[in-house]
mmCIF file of the N, C-alpha and C atoms, coordinates in Angstrom:
data_MODEL
# 
_entry.id   MODEL 
# 
loop_
_atom_site.group_PDB 
_atom_site.id 
_atom_site.type_symbol 
_atom_site.label_atom_id 
_atom_site.label_alt_id 
_atom_site.label_comp_id 
_atom_site.label_asym_id 
_atom_site.label_entity_id 
_atom_site.label_seq_id 
_atom_site.pdbx_PDB_ins_code 
_atom_site.Cartn_x 
_atom_site.Cartn_y 
_atom_site.Cartn_z 
_atom_site.occupancy 
_atom_site.B_iso_or_equiv 
_atom_site.pdbx_formal_charge 
_atom_site.auth_seq_id 
_atom_site.auth_comp_id 
_atom_site.auth_asym_id 
_atom_site.auth_atom_id 
_atom_site.pdbx_PDB_model_num 
ATOM 1   N N  . MET A 1 1  ? 119.048 0.981   20.769 1.00 0.00 ? 1  MET A N  1 
ATOM 2   C CA . MET A 1 1  ? 117.734 0.915   20.173 1.00 0.00 ? 1  MET A CA 1 
ATOM 3   C C  . MET A 1 1  ? 117.414 -0.521  19.726 1.00 0.00 ? 1  MET A C  1 
ATOM 4   N N  . PHE A 1 2  ? 118.408 -1.190  19.155 1.00 0.00 ? 2  PHE A N  1 
ATOM 5   C CA . PHE A 1 2  ? 118.197 -2.553  18.684 1.00 0.00 ? 2  PHE A CA 1 
ATOM 6   C C  . PHE A 1 2  ? 117.766 -3.470  19.830 1.00 0.00 ? 2  PHE A C  1 
ATOM 7   N N  . PHE A 1 3  ? 118.520 -3.455  20.943 1.00 0.00 ? 3  PHE A N  1 
ATOM 8   C CA . PHE A 1 3  ? 118.228 -4.348  22.062 1.00 0.00 ? 3  PHE A CA 1 
ATOM 9   C C  . PHE A 1 3  ? 116.867 -4.072  22.671 1.00 0.00 ? 3  PHE A C  1 
ATOM 10  N N  . ALA A 1 4  ? 116.430 -2.825  22.665 1.00 0.00 ? 4  ALA A N  1 
ATOM 11  C CA . ALA A 1 4  ? 115.129 -2.479  23.236 1.00 0.00 ? 4  ALA A CA 1 
ATOM 12  C C  . ALA A 1 4  ? 113.983 -3.071  22.418 1.00 0.00 ? 4  ALA A C  1 
ATOM 13  N N  . ARG A 1 5  ? 114.199 -3.274  21.133 1.00 0.00 ? 5  ARG A N  1 
ATOM 14  C CA . ARG A 1 5  ? 113.129 -3.758  20.259 1.00 0.00 ? 5  ARG A CA 1 
ATOM 15  C C  . ARG A 1 5  ? 113.192 -5.240  19.944 1.00 0.00 ? 5  ARG A C  1 
ATOM 16  N N  . TRP A 1 6  ? 114.371 -5.820  20.024 1.00 0.00 ? 6  TRP A N  1 
ATOM 17  C CA . TRP A 1 6  ? 114.535 -7.209  19.620 1.00 0.00 ? 6  TRP A CA 1 
ATOM 18  C C  . TRP A 1 6  ? 114.382 -8.119  20.829 1.00 0.00 ? 6  TRP A C  1 
ATOM 19  N N  . GLN A 1 7  ? 113.406 -8.990  20.783 1.00 0.00 ? 7  GLN A N  1 
ATOM 20  C CA . GLN A 1 7  ? 113.114 -9.856  21.924 1.00 0.00 ? 7  GLN A CA 1 
ATOM 21  C C  . GLN A 1 7  ? 113.483 -11.312 21.681 1.00 0.00 ? 7  GLN A C  1 
ATOM 22  N N  . ARG A 1 8  ? 113.560 -11.729 20.467 1.00 0.00 ? 8  ARG A N  1 
ATOM 23  C CA . ARG A 1 8  ? 113.807 -13.136 20.167 1.00 0.00 ? 8  ARG A CA 1 
ATOM 24  C C  . ARG A 1 8  ? 115.149 -13.304 19.471 1.00 0.00 ? 8  ARG A C  1 
ATOM 25  N N  . TRP A 1 9  ? 115.925 -14.269 19.927 1.00 0.00 ? 9  TRP A N  1 
ATOM 26  C CA . TRP A 1 9  ? 117.256 -14.500 19.368 1.00 0.00 ? 9  TRP A CA 1 
ATOM 27  C C  . TRP A 1 9  ? 117.308 -15.837 18.660 1.00 0.00 ? 9  TRP A C  1 
ATOM 28  N N  . ILE A 1 10 ? 117.972 -15.869 17.547 1.00 0.00 ? 10 ILE A N  1 
ATOM 29  C CA . ILE A 1 10 ? 118.253 -17.127 16.861 1.00 0.00 ? 10 ILE A CA 1 
ATOM 30  C C  . ILE A 1 10 ? 119.400 -17.777 17.627 1.00 0.00 ? 10 ILE A C  1 
ATOM 31  N N  . PRO A 1 11 ? 119.293 -19.040 17.986 1.00 0.00 ? 11 PRO A N  1 
ATOM 32  C CA . PRO A 1 11 ? 120.391 -19.674 18.716 1.00 0.00 ? 11 PRO A CA 1 
ATOM 33  C C  . PRO A 1 11 ? 121.712 -19.529 17.959 1.00 0.00 ? 11 PRO A C  1 
ATOM 34  N N  . THR A 1 12 ? 122.676 -18.951 18.620 1.00 0.00 ? 12 THR A N  1 
ATOM 35  C CA . THR A 1 12 ? 123.956 -18.646 18.003 1.00 0.00 ? 12 THR A CA 1 
ATOM 36  C C  . THR A 1 12 ? 125.084 -18.888 18.991 1.00 0.00 ? 12 THR A C  1 
ATOM 37  N N  . ALA A 1 13 ? 126.182 -19.392 18.502 1.00 0.00 ? 13 ALA A N  1 
ATOM 38  C CA . ALA A 1 13 ? 127.399 -19.508 19.304 1.00 0.00 ? 13 ALA A CA 1 
ATOM 39  C C  . ALA A 1 13 ? 128.421 -18.535 18.721 1.00 0.00 ? 13 ALA A C  1 
ATOM 40  N N  . LEU A 1 14 ? 129.176 -17.897 19.582 1.00 0.00 ? 14 LEU A N  1 
ATOM 41  C CA . LEU A 1 14 ? 130.190 -16.949 19.150 1.00 0.00 ? 14 LEU A CA 1 
ATOM 42  C C  . LEU A 1 14 ? 131.558 -17.630 19.182 1.00 0.00 ? 14 LEU A C  1 
ATOM 43  N N  . CYS A 1 15 ? 132.188 -17.726 18.025 1.00 0.00 ? 15 CYS A N  1 
ATOM 44  C CA . CYS A 1 15 ? 133.580 -18.168 17.968 1.00 0.00 ? 15 CYS A CA 1 
ATOM 45  C C  . CYS A 1 15 ? 134.431 -16.927 18.162 1.00 0.00 ? 15 CYS A C  1 
ATOM 46  N N  . TRP A 1 16 ? 135.215 -16.898 19.223 1.00 0.00 ? 16 TRP A N  1 
ATOM 47  C CA . TRP A 1 16 ? 135.879 -15.671 19.648 1.00 0.00 ? 16 TRP A CA 1 
ATOM 48  C C  . TRP A 1 16 ? 137.340 -15.950 19.971 1.00 0.00 ? 16 TRP A C  1 
ATOM 49  N N  . ALA A 1 17 ? 138.188 -14.964 19.667 1.00 0.00 ? 17 ALA A N  1 
ATOM 50  C CA . ALA A 1 17 ? 139.613 -15.043 19.996 1.00 0.00 ? 17 ALA A CA 1 
ATOM 51  C C  . ALA A 1 17 ? 140.055 -13.707 20.572 1.00 0.00 ? 17 ALA A C  1 
ATOM 52  N N  . ASP A 1 18 ? 141.094 -13.738 21.385 1.00 0.00 ? 18 ASP A N  1 
ATOM 53  C CA . ASP A 1 18 ? 141.616 -12.498 21.964 1.00 0.00 ? 18 ASP A CA 1 
ATOM 54  C C  . ASP A 1 18 ? 142.218 -11.611 20.872 1.00 0.00 ? 18 ASP A C  1 
ATOM 55  N N  . LEU A 1 19 ? 142.562 -10.397 21.249 1.00 0.00 ? 19 LEU A N  1 
ATOM 56  C CA . LEU A 1 19 ? 143.047 -9.419  20.284 1.00 0.00 ? 19 LEU A CA 1 
ATOM 57  C C  . LEU A 1 19 ? 144.313 -9.861  19.543 1.00 0.00 ? 19 LEU A C  1 
ATOM 58  N N  . PRO A 1 20 ? 145.368 -10.324 20.231 1.00 0.00 ? 20 PRO A N  1 
ATOM 59  C CA . PRO A 1 20 ? 146.567 -10.735 19.484 1.00 0.00 ? 20 PRO A CA 1 
ATOM 60  C C  . PRO A 1 20 ? 146.294 -11.851 18.470 1.00 0.00 ? 20 PRO A C  1 
ATOM 61  N N  . THR A 1 21 ? 145.468 -12.805 18.847 1.00 0.00 ? 21 THR A N  1 
ATOM 62  C CA . THR A 1 21 ? 145.143 -13.904 17.937 1.00 0.00 ? 21 THR A CA 1 
ATOM 63  C C  . THR A 1 21 ? 144.326 -13.393 16.755 1.00 0.00 ? 21 THR A C  1 
ATOM 64  N N  . THR A 1 22 ? 143.378 -12.525 17.029 1.00 0.00 ? 22 THR A N  1 
ATOM 65  C CA . THR A 1 22 ? 142.554 -11.956 15.965 1.00 0.00 ? 22 THR A CA 1 
ATOM 66  C C  . THR A 1 22 ? 143.415 -11.202 14.957 1.00 0.00 ? 22 THR A C  1 
ATOM 67  N N  . VAL A 1 23 ? 144.290 -10.356 15.457 1.00 0.00 ? 23 VAL A N  1 
ATOM 68  C CA . VAL A 1 23 ? 145.163 -9.577  14.572 1.00 0.00 ? 23 VAL A CA 1 
ATOM 69  C C  . VAL A 1 23 ? 146.061 -10.500 13.755 1.00 0.00 ? 23 VAL A C  1 
ATOM 70  N N  . ARG A 1 24 ? 146.619 -11.504 14.384 1.00 0.00 ? 24 ARG A N  1 
ATOM 71  C CA . ARG A 1 24 ? 147.498 -12.449 13.682 1.00 0.00 ? 24 ARG A CA 1 
ATOM 72  C C  . ARG A 1 24 ? 146.725 -13.186 12.579 1.00 0.00 ? 24 ARG A C  1 
ATOM 73  N N  . ARG A 1 25 ? 145.509 -13.592 12.871 1.00 0.00 ? 25 ARG A N  1 
ATOM 74  C CA . ARG A 1 25 ? 144.710 -14.304 11.868 1.00 0.00 ? 25 ARG A CA 1 
ATOM 75  C C  . ARG A 1 25 ? 144.314 -13.390 10.718 1.00 0.00 ? 25 ARG A C  1 
ATOM 76  N N  . LEU A 1 26 ? 144.011 -12.157 11.025 1.00 0.00 ? 26 LEU A N  1 
ATOM 77  C CA . LEU A 1 26 ? 143.596 -11.221 9.979  1.00 0.00 ? 26 LEU A CA 1 
ATOM 78  C C  . LEU A 1 26 ? 144.737 -10.842 9.051  1.00 0.00 ? 26 LEU A C  1 
ATOM 79  N N  . GLU A 1 27 ? 145.973 -11.007 9.492  1.00 0.00 ? 27 GLU A N  1 
ATOM 80  C CA . GLU A 1 27 ? 147.124 -10.707 8.635  1.00 0.00 ? 27 GLU A CA 1 
ATOM 81  C C  . GLU A 1 27 ? 147.142 -11.575 7.379  1.00 0.00 ? 27 GLU A C  1 
ATOM 82  N N  . HIS A 1 28 ? 146.482 -12.719 7.432  1.00 0.00 ? 28 HIS A N  1 
ATOM 83  C CA . HIS A 1 28 ? 146.475 -13.652 6.311  1.00 0.00 ? 28 HIS A CA 1 
ATOM 84  C C  . HIS A 1 28 ? 145.360 -13.363 5.310  1.00 0.00 ? 28 HIS A C  1 
ATOM 85  N N  . ARG A 1 29 ? 144.526 -12.387 5.608  1.00 0.00 ? 29 ARG A N  1 
ATOM 86  C CA . ARG A 1 29 ? 143.426 -12.043 4.708  1.00 0.00 ? 29 ARG A CA 1 
ATOM 87  C C  . ARG A 1 29 ? 143.817 -10.881 3.804  1.00 0.00 ? 29 ARG A C  1 
ATOM 88  N N  . THR A 1 30 ? 143.037 -10.705 2.768  1.00 0.00 ? 30 THR A N  1 
ATOM 89  C CA . THR A 1 30 ? 143.319 -9.624  1.827  1.00 0.00 ? 30 THR A CA 1 
ATOM 90  C C  . THR A 1 30 ? 142.426 -8.408  2.064  1.00 0.00 ? 30 THR A C  1 
ATOM 91  N N  . GLU A 1 31 ? 141.730 -8.379  3.185  1.00 0.00 ? 31 GLU A N  1 
ATOM 92  C CA . GLU A 1 31 ? 140.861 -7.243  3.511  1.00 0.00 ? 31 GLU A CA 1 
ATOM 93  C C  . GLU A 1 31 ? 141.710 -6.029  3.896  1.00 0.00 ? 31 GLU A C  1 
ATOM 94  N N  . PRO A 1 32 ? 141.154 -4.829  3.752  1.00 0.00 ? 32 PRO A N  1 
ATOM 95  C CA . PRO A 1 32 ? 141.884 -3.637  4.197  1.00 0.00 ? 32 PRO A CA 1 
ATOM 96  C C  . PRO A 1 32 ? 142.177 -3.709  5.697  1.00 0.00 ? 32 PRO A C  1 
ATOM 97  N N  . GLU A 1 33 ? 143.348 -3.241  6.090  1.00 0.00 ? 33 GLU A N  1 
ATOM 98  C CA . GLU A 1 33 ? 143.725 -3.265  7.503  1.00 0.00 ? 33 GLU A CA 1 
ATOM 99  C C  . GLU A 1 33 ? 142.872 -2.291  8.311  1.00 0.00 ? 33 GLU A C  1 
ATOM 100 N N  . GLN A 1 34 ? 142.623 -2.662  9.554  1.00 0.00 ? 34 GLN A N  1 
ATOM 101 C CA . GLN A 1 34 ? 141.891 -1.821  10.488 1.00 0.00 ? 34 GLN A CA 1 
ATOM 102 C C  . GLN A 1 34 ? 142.816 -1.488  11.654 1.00 0.00 ? 34 GLN A C  1 
ATOM 103 N N  . THR A 1 35 ? 142.436 -0.501  12.440 1.00 0.00 ? 35 THR A N  1 
ATOM 104 C CA . THR A 1 35 ? 143.244 -0.140  13.600 1.00 0.00 ? 35 THR A CA 1 
ATOM 105 C C  . THR A 1 35 ? 143.026 -1.137  14.736 1.00 0.00 ? 35 THR A C  1 
ATOM 106 N N  . ILE A 1 36 ? 143.969 -1.167  15.650 1.00 0.00 ? 36 ILE A N  1 
ATOM 107 C CA . ILE A 1 36 ? 143.833 -2.023  16.838 1.00 0.00 ? 36 ILE A CA 1 
ATOM 108 C C  . ILE A 1 36 ? 142.580 -1.616  17.612 1.00 0.00 ? 36 ILE A C  1 
ATOM 109 N N  . ALA A 1 37 ? 142.325 -0.324  17.707 1.00 0.00 ? 37 ALA A N  1 
ATOM 110 C CA . ALA A 1 37 ? 141.140 0.160   18.418 1.00 0.00 ? 37 ALA A CA 1 
ATOM 111 C C  . ALA A 1 37 ? 139.851 -0.368  17.785 1.00 0.00 ? 37 ALA A C  1 
ATOM 112 N N  . THR A 1 38 ? 139.823 -0.449  16.477 1.00 0.00 ? 38 THR A N  1 
ATOM 113 C CA . THR A 1 38 ? 138.639 -0.995  15.792 1.00 0.00 ? 38 THR A CA 1 
ATOM 114 C C  . THR A 1 38 ? 138.446 -2.458  16.141 1.00 0.00 ? 38 THR A C  1 
ATOM 115 N N  . HIS A 1 39 ? 139.526 -3.232  16.133 1.00 0.00 ? 39 HIS A N  1 
ATOM 116 C CA . HIS A 1 39 ? 139.423 -4.648  16.500 1.00 0.00 ? 39 HIS A CA 1 
ATOM 117 C C  . HIS A 1 39 ? 138.970 -4.798  17.950 1.00 0.00 ? 39 HIS A C  1 
ATOM 118 N N  . GLN A 1 40 ? 139.516 -3.992  18.840 1.00 0.00 ? 40 GLN A N  1 
ATOM 119 C CA . GLN A 1 40 ? 139.106 -4.042  20.249 1.00 0.00 ? 40 GLN A CA 1 
ATOM 120 C C  . GLN A 1 40 ? 137.623 -3.735  20.393 1.00 0.00 ? 40 GLN A C  1 
ATOM 121 N N  . GLN A 1 41 ? 137.176 -2.751  19.667 1.00 0.00 ? 41 GLN A N  1 
ATOM 122 C CA . GLN A 1 41 ? 135.767 -2.355  19.729 1.00 0.00 ? 41 GLN A CA 1 
ATOM 123 C C  . GLN A 1 41 ? 134.853 -3.509  19.288 1.00 0.00 ? 41 GLN A C  1 
ATOM 124 N N  . TYR A 1 42 ? 135.191 -4.138  18.175 1.00 0.00 ? 42 TYR A N  1 
ATOM 125 C CA . TYR A 1 42 ? 134.361 -5.243  17.685 1.00 0.00 ? 42 TYR A CA 1 
ATOM 126 C C  . TYR A 1 42 ? 134.415 -6.460  18.603 1.00 0.00 ? 42 TYR A C  1 
ATOM 127 N N  . LEU A 1 43 ? 135.583 -6.787  19.112 1.00 0.00 ? 43 LEU A N  1 
ATOM 128 C CA . LEU A 1 43 ? 135.681 -7.926  20.033 1.00 0.00 ? 43 LEU A CA 1 
ATOM 129 C C  . LEU A 1 43 ? 134.808 -7.692  21.258 1.00 0.00 ? 43 LEU A C  1 
ATOM 130 N N  . ALA A 1 44 ? 134.834 -6.490  21.798 1.00 0.00 ? 44 ALA A N  1 
ATOM 131 C CA . ALA A 1 44 ? 134.002 -6.159  22.965 1.00 0.00 ? 44 ALA A CA 1 
ATOM 132 C C  . ALA A 1 44 ? 132.519 -6.189  22.604 1.00 0.00 ? 44 ALA A C  1 
ATOM 133 N N  . LYS A 1 45 ? 132.197 -5.681  21.420 1.00 0.00 ? 45 LYS A N  1 
ATOM 134 C CA . LYS A 1 45 ? 130.796 -5.648  20.984 1.00 0.00 ? 45 LYS A CA 1 
ATOM 135 C C  . LYS A 1 45 ? 130.236 -7.068  20.827 1.00 0.00 ? 45 LYS A C  1 
ATOM 136 N N  . TYR A 1 46 ? 131.029 -7.953  20.204 1.00 0.00 ? 46 TYR A N  1 
ATOM 137 C CA . TYR A 1 46 ? 130.574 -9.333  20.019 1.00 0.00 ? 46 TYR A CA 1 
ATOM 138 C C  . TYR A 1 46 ? 130.352 -10.026 21.363 1.00 0.00 ? 46 TYR A C  1 
ATOM 139 N N  . LEU A 1 47 ? 131.253 -9.810  22.324 1.00 0.00 ? 47 LEU A N  1 
ATOM 140 C CA . LEU A 1 47 ? 131.073 -10.414 23.649 1.00 0.00 ? 47 LEU A CA 1 
ATOM 141 C C  . LEU A 1 47 ? 129.832 -9.877  24.336 1.00 0.00 ? 47 LEU A C  1 
ATOM 142 N N  . LYS A 1 48 ? 129.576 -8.592  24.191 1.00 0.00 ? 48 LYS A N  1 
ATOM 143 C CA . LYS A 1 48 ? 128.385 -7.979  24.794 1.00 0.00 ? 48 LYS A CA 1 
ATOM 144 C C  . LYS A 1 48 ? 127.111 -8.581  24.213 1.00 0.00 ? 48 LYS A C  1 
ATOM 145 N N  . ILE A 1 49 ? 127.075 -8.739  22.910 1.00 0.00 ? 49 ILE A N  1 
ATOM 146 C CA . ILE A 1 49 ? 125.903 -9.337  22.266 1.00 0.00 ? 49 ILE A CA 1 
ATOM 147 C C  . ILE A 1 49 ? 125.732 -10.788 22.707 1.00 0.00 ? 49 ILE A C  1 
ATOM 148 N N  . ALA A 1 50 ? 126.824 -11.546 22.778 1.00 0.00 ? 50 ALA A N  1 
ATOM 149 C CA . ALA A 1 50 ? 126.744 -12.943 23.218 1.00 0.00 ? 50 ALA A CA 1 
ATOM 150 C C  . ALA A 1 50 ? 126.216 -13.028 24.643 1.00 0.00 ? 50 ALA A C  1 
ATOM 151 N N  . LYS A 1 51 ? 126.689 -12.147 25.502 1.00 0.00 ? 51 LYS A N  1 
ATOM 152 C CA . LYS A 1 51 ? 126.211 -12.144 26.892 1.00 0.00 ? 51 LYS A CA 1 
ATOM 153 C C  . LYS A 1 51 ? 124.729 -11.791 26.945 1.00 0.00 ? 51 LYS A C  1 
ATOM 154 N N  . HIS A 1 52 ? 124.332 -10.776 26.204 1.00 0.00 ? 52 HIS A N  1 
ATOM 155 C CA . HIS A 1 52 ? 122.935 -10.334 26.199 1.00 0.00 ? 52 HIS A CA 1 
ATOM 156 C C  . HIS A 1 52 ? 122.007 -11.438 25.690 1.00 0.00 ? 52 HIS A C  1 
ATOM 157 N N  . SER A 1 53 ? 122.460 -12.181 24.688 1.00 0.00 ? 53 SER A N  1 
ATOM 158 C CA . SER A 1 53 ? 121.621 -13.220 24.083 1.00 0.00 ? 53 SER A CA 1 
ATOM 159 C C  . SER A 1 53 ? 121.837 -14.601 24.697 1.00 0.00 ? 53 SER A C  1 
ATOM 160 N N  . ALA A 1 54 ? 122.684 -14.664 25.733 1.00 0.00 ? 54 ALA A N  1 
ATOM 161 C CA . ALA A 1 54 ? 123.000 -15.933 26.399 1.00 0.00 ? 54 ALA A CA 1 
ATOM 162 C C  . ALA A 1 54 ? 123.585 -16.957 25.424 1.00 0.00 ? 54 ALA A C  1 
ATOM 163 N N  . SER A 1 55 ? 124.367 -16.480 24.485 1.00 0.00 ? 55 SER A N  1 
ATOM 164 C CA . SER A 1 55 ? 125.027 -17.358 23.519 1.00 0.00 ? 55 SER A CA 1 
ATOM 165 C C  . SER A 1 55 ? 126.341 -17.864 24.096 1.00 0.00 ? 55 SER A C  1 
ATOM 166 N N  . PRO A 1 56 ? 126.670 -19.120 23.856 1.00 0.00 ? 56 PRO A N  1 
ATOM 167 C CA . PRO A 1 56 ? 127.969 -19.604 24.321 1.00 0.00 ? 56 PRO A CA 1 
ATOM 168 C C  . PRO A 1 56 ? 129.102 -18.957 23.538 1.00 0.00 ? 56 PRO A C  1 
ATOM 169 N N  . VAL A 1 57 ? 130.217 -18.760 24.202 1.00 0.00 ? 57 VAL A N  1 
ATOM 170 C CA . VAL A 1 57 ? 131.407 -18.189 23.578 1.00 0.00 ? 57 VAL A CA 1 
ATOM 171 C C  . VAL A 1 57 ? 132.442 -19.299 23.455 1.00 0.00 ? 57 VAL A C  1 
ATOM 172 N N  . ILE A 1 58 ? 132.830 -19.603 22.237 1.00 0.00 ? 58 ILE A N  1 
ATOM 173 C CA . ILE A 1 58 ? 133.812 -20.651 21.971 1.00 0.00 ? 58 ILE A CA 1 
ATOM 174 C C  . ILE A 1 58 ? 135.153 -19.971 21.760 1.00 0.00 ? 58 ILE A C  1 
ATOM 175 N N  . ARG A 1 59 ? 136.074 -20.192 22.673 1.00 0.00 ? 59 ARG A N  1 
ATOM 176 C CA . ARG A 1 59 ? 137.381 -19.529 22.638 1.00 0.00 ? 59 ARG A CA 1 
ATOM 177 C C  . ARG A 1 59 ? 138.321 -20.251 21.683 1.00 0.00 ? 59 ARG A C  1 
ATOM 178 N N  . THR A 1 60 ? 138.336 -19.785 20.452 1.00 0.00 ? 60 THR A N  1 
ATOM 179 C CA . THR A 1 60 ? 139.176 -20.427 19.447 1.00 0.00 ? 60 THR A CA 1 
ATOM 180 C C  . THR A 1 60 ? 140.656 -20.108 19.628 1.00 0.00 ? 60 THR A C  1 
ATOM 181 N N  . ASP A 1 61 ? 140.963 -19.175 20.515 1.00 0.00 ? 61 ASP A N  1 
ATOM 182 C CA . ASP A 1 61 ? 142.363 -18.865 20.810 1.00 0.00 ? 61 ASP A CA 1 
ATOM 183 C C  . ASP A 1 61 ? 142.932 -19.769 21.900 1.00 0.00 ? 61 ASP A C  1 
ATOM 184 N N  . LEU A 1 62 ? 142.074 -20.409 22.654 1.00 0.00 ? 62 LEU A N  1 
ATOM 185 C CA . LEU A 1 62 ? 142.518 -21.239 23.771 1.00 0.00 ? 62 LEU A CA 1 
ATOM 186 C C  . LEU A 1 62 ? 142.403 -22.737 23.508 1.00 0.00 ? 62 LEU A C  1 
ATOM 187 N N  . TYR A 1 63 ? 141.525 -23.115 22.601 1.00 0.00 ? 63 TYR A N  1 
ATOM 188 C CA . TYR A 1 63 ? 141.261 -24.531 22.371 1.00 0.00 ? 63 TYR A CA 1 
ATOM 189 C C  . TYR A 1 63 ? 141.491 -24.890 20.911 1.00 0.00 ? 63 TYR A C  1 
ATOM 190 N N  . SER A 1 64 ? 141.779 -26.143 20.678 1.00 0.00 ? 64 SER A N  1 
ATOM 191 C CA . SER A 1 64 ? 142.033 -26.612 19.317 1.00 0.00 ? 64 SER A CA 1 
ATOM 192 C C  . SER A 1 64 ? 140.750 -26.552 18.487 1.00 0.00 ? 64 SER A C  1 
ATOM 193 N N  . GLU A 1 65 ? 140.948 -26.600 17.206 1.00 0.00 ? 65 GLU A N  1 
ATOM 194 C CA . GLU A 1 65 ? 139.809 -26.621 16.291 1.00 0.00 ? 65 GLU A CA 1 
ATOM 195 C C  . GLU A 1 65 ? 138.906 -27.815 16.602 1.00 0.00 ? 65 GLU A C  1 
ATOM 196 N N  . GLN A 1 66 ? 139.501 -28.959 16.868 1.00 0.00 ? 66 GLN A N  1 
ATOM 197 C CA . GLN A 1 66 ? 138.733 -30.170 17.187 1.00 0.00 ? 66 GLN A CA 1 
ATOM 198 C C  . GLN A 1 66 ? 137.932 -29.992 18.476 1.00 0.00 ? 66 GLN A C  1 
ATOM 199 N N  . SER A 1 67 ? 138.534 -29.407 19.505 1.00 0.00 ? 67 SER A N  1 
ATOM 200 C CA . SER A 1 67 ? 137.833 -29.179 20.772 1.00 0.00 ? 67 SER A CA 1 
ATOM 201 C C  . SER A 1 67 ? 136.679 -28.205 20.587 1.00 0.00 ? 67 SER A C  1 
ATOM 202 N N  . CYS A 1 68 ? 136.907 -27.161 19.812 1.00 0.00 ? 68 CYS A N  1 
ATOM 203 C CA . CYS A 1 68 ? 135.854 -26.177 19.555 1.00 0.00 ? 68 CYS A CA 1 
ATOM 204 C C  . CYS A 1 68 ? 134.692 -26.828 18.806 1.00 0.00 ? 68 CYS A C  1 
ATOM 205 N N  . LEU A 1 69 ? 135.011 -27.659 17.837 1.00 0.00 ? 69 LEU A N  1 
ATOM 206 C CA . LEU A 1 69 ? 133.979 -28.353 17.084 1.00 0.00 ? 69 LEU A CA 1 
ATOM 207 C C  . LEU A 1 69 ? 133.178 -29.286 17.984 1.00 0.00 ? 69 LEU A C  1 
ATOM 208 N N  . LYS A 1 70 ? 133.852 -30.011 18.860 1.00 0.00 ? 70 LYS A N  1 
ATOM 209 C CA . LYS A 1 70 ? 133.147 -30.907 19.796 1.00 0.00 ? 70 LYS A CA 1 
ATOM 210 C C  . LYS A 1 70 ? 132.203 -30.115 20.696 1.00 0.00 ? 70 LYS A C  1 
ATOM 211 N N  . PHE A 1 71 ? 132.683 -28.975 21.204 1.00 0.00 ? 71 PHE A N  1 
ATOM 212 C CA . PHE A 1 71 ? 131.838 -28.133 22.045 1.00 0.00 ? 71 PHE A CA 1 
ATOM 213 C C  . PHE A 1 71 ? 130.611 -27.659 21.266 1.00 0.00 ? 71 PHE A C  1 
ATOM 214 N N  . LEU A 1 72 ? 130.830 -27.215 20.044 1.00 0.00 ? 72 LEU A N  1 
ATOM 215 C CA . LEU A 1 72 ? 129.737 -26.713 19.221 1.00 0.00 ? 72 LEU A CA 1 
ATOM 216 C C  . LEU A 1 72 ? 128.713 -27.804 18.924 1.00 0.00 ? 72 LEU A C  1 
ATOM 217 N N  . LEU A 1 73 ? 129.186 -28.980 18.576 1.00 0.00 ? 73 LEU A N  1 
ATOM 218 C CA . LEU A 1 73 ? 128.273 -30.093 18.307 1.00 0.00 ? 73 LEU A CA 1 
ATOM 219 C C  . LEU A 1 73 ? 127.483 -30.493 19.552 1.00 0.00 ? 73 LEU A C  1 
ATOM 220 N N  . LYS A 1 74 ? 128.132 -30.488 20.710 1.00 0.00 ? 74 LYS A N  1 
ATOM 221 C CA . LYS A 1 74 ? 127.427 -30.795 21.961 1.00 0.00 ? 74 LYS A CA 1 
ATOM 222 C C  . LYS A 1 74 ? 126.372 -29.739 22.239 1.00 0.00 ? 74 LYS A C  1 
ATOM 223 N N  . TRP A 1 75 ? 126.725 -28.479 22.041 1.00 0.00 ? 75 TRP A N  1 
ATOM 224 C CA . TRP A 1 75 ? 125.775 -27.386 22.268 1.00 0.00 ? 75 TRP A CA 1 
ATOM 225 C C  . TRP A 1 75 ? 124.559 -27.527 21.342 1.00 0.00 ? 75 TRP A C  1 
ATOM 226 N N  . ILE A 1 76 ? 124.808 -27.874 20.077 1.00 0.00 ? 76 ILE A N  1 
ATOM 227 C CA . ILE A 1 76 ? 123.700 -28.069 19.131 1.00 0.00 ? 76 ILE A CA 1 
ATOM 228 C C  . ILE A 1 76 ? 122.821 -29.225 19.577 1.00 0.00 ? 76 ILE A C  1 
ATOM 229 N N  . ASN A 1 77 ? 123.442 -30.346 19.929 1.00 0.00 ? 77 ASN A N  1 
ATOM 230 C CA . ASN A 1 77 ? 122.667 -31.512 20.372 1.00 0.00 ? 77 ASN A CA 1 
ATOM 231 C C  . ASN A 1 77 ? 121.852 -31.206 21.624 1.00 0.00 ? 77 ASN A C  1 
ATOM 232 N N  . ASP A 1 78 ? 122.478 -30.538 22.594 1.00 0.00 ? 78 ASP A N  1 
ATOM 233 C CA . ASP A 1 78 ? 121.763 -30.180 23.817 1.00 0.00 ? 78 ASP A CA 1 
ATOM 234 C C  . ASP A 1 78 ? 120.617 -29.210 23.537 1.00 0.00 ? 78 ASP A C  1 
ATOM 235 N N  . SER A 1 79 ? 120.839 -28.282 22.612 1.00 0.00 ? 79 SER A N  1 
ATOM 236 C CA . SER A 1 79 ? 119.805 -27.290 22.288 1.00 0.00 ? 79 SER A CA 1 
ATOM 237 C C  . SER A 1 79 ? 118.609 -27.929 21.600 1.00 0.00 ? 79 SER A C  1 
ATOM 238 N N  . THR A 1 80 ? 118.863 -28.887 20.739 1.00 0.00 ? 80 THR A N  1 
ATOM 239 C CA . THR A 1 80 ? 117.747 -29.507 19.997 1.00 0.00 ? 80 THR A CA 1 
ATOM 240 C C  . THR A 1 80 ? 116.949 -30.453 20.892 1.00 0.00 ? 80 THR A C  1 
ATOM 241 N N  . ARG A 1 81 ? 117.543 -30.947 21.947 1.00 0.00 ? 81 ARG A N  1 
ATOM 242 C CA . ARG A 1 81 ? 116.813 -31.828 22.880 1.00 0.00 ? 81 ARG A CA 1 
ATOM 243 C C  . ARG A 1 81 ? 115.817 -31.054 23.733 1.00 0.00 ? 81 ARG A C  1 
ATOM 244 N N  . LYS A 1 82 ? 116.039 -29.755 23.920 1.00 0.00 ? 82 LYS A N  1 
ATOM 245 C CA . LYS A 1 82 ? 115.169 -28.933 24.752 1.00 0.00 ? 82 LYS A CA 1 
ATOM 246 C C  . LYS A 1 82 ? 113.850 -28.612 24.064 1.00 0.00 ? 82 LYS A C  1 
ATOM 247 N N  . GLU A 1 83 ? 113.817 -28.747 22.746 1.00 0.00 ? 83 GLU A N  1 
ATOM 248 C CA . GLU A 1 83 ? 112.597 -28.370 21.989 1.00 0.00 ? 83 GLU A CA 1 
ATOM 249 C C  . GLU A 1 83 ? 111.541 -29.432 22.051 1.00 0.00 ? 83 GLU A C  1 
# 
């Protein structure tokens, strides 16, 4: 229902990591634990939304923090030049 009604997207980049990396990172938080299936569901949902909105996906599990930041800054600069 949401996708059928929403036509305009705020420019957004998705910082995304695979399931093992996500679970490992979440172990350091104090939030209540979730099931692996819940994490899989959200990871898939975020990728689907990014694809639908043509948002770039920044793989924080594959690239260093510095590389991800450089990509994000380039994406912002390129996006603002189009306006």
